[in-house]
C-alpha positions in Angstrom: -44.1 140.4 36.5 -41.8 143.2 35.7 -38.1 143.8 36.3 -38.8 146.3 39.1 -40.9 143.8 40.9 -38.1 141.2 40.6 -35.5 143.6 42.0 -37.8 144.8 44.7 -38.6 141.2 45.8 -34.9 140.3 45.9 -34.3 143.4 48.0 -37.2 142.5 50.4 -36.0 139.0 50.8 -32.5 140.0 51.6 -33.3 143.0 53.8 -31.6 145.6 51.5 -32.7 148.4 49.3 -33.5 147.9 45.6 -30.7 150.3 44.8 -28.3 148.0 46.6 -29.6 145.0 44.7 -29.2 146.9 41.4 -25.7 148.0 42.3 -24.7 144.4 43.1 -26.2 143.2 39.8 -24.4 145.9 37.9 -21.1 144.8 39.5 -21.7 141.2 38.7 -22.7 142.0 35.1 -19.6 144.1 34.6 -17.4 141.4 36.0 -19.0 138.7 33.8 -19.2 141.0 30.7 -15.4 141.7 30.9 -14.4 138.1 31.7 -11.7 136.6 29.5 -12.9 133.0 30.0 -14.0 131.4 26.7 -17.4 130.2 28.0 -18.2 133.5 29.5 -17.3 135.3 26.3 -19.5 132.9 24.2 -22.4 133.4 26.6 -22.1 137.2 26.5 -21.9 137.2 22.7 -25.4 135.6 22.7 -26.8 137.7 25.6 -25.4 141.0 24.2 -24.7 140.5 20.5 -24.4 144.3 20.1 -21.4 144.3 22.4 -23.0 146.7 24.9 -23.1 145.8 28.5 -26.8 145.5 29.5 -28.4 147.2 32.5 -29.8 144.8 35.1 -33.3 145.2 33.9 -32.3 144.5 30.3 -30.4 141.4 31.3 -33.4 140.1 33.3 -35.6 140.7 30.2 -33.1 139.0 27.8 -32.6 136.0 30.0 -36.3 135.6 30.7 -37.0 135.7 26.9 -34.2 133.2 26.2 -35.7 130.8 28.8 -39.2 131.3 27.4 -38.0 130.5 23.9 -36.1 127.4 25.1 -39.2 126.2 27.0 -41.3 126.6 23.8 -38.6 124.8 21.8 -37.7 122.0 24.2 -40.6 121.8 26.6 -40.8 123.1 30.1 -39.2 120.1 31.7 -36.2 120.1 29.4 -34.8 123.6 30.0 -31.5 123.3 31.8 -29.2 126.2 32.5 -25.5 125.5 32.7 -23.3 127.2 35.2 
């Protein structure tokens, strides 16, 4: 399942265009990426260690990979996302 499929499925479920979904994701990423909250800054340092704001597709990929690694390390039933 690719990022385009995920974005298209979100758009379909919400009755909007994929472009609208992507624009909303970009806005949310931008807001989070520039947050001054300590927890947000720590999370973004892990998500984007290069300090470059990721595109929606790149963020989906990175988060999916982090979840996969955590599942392998802790077991499928033990992965808990904070937030």
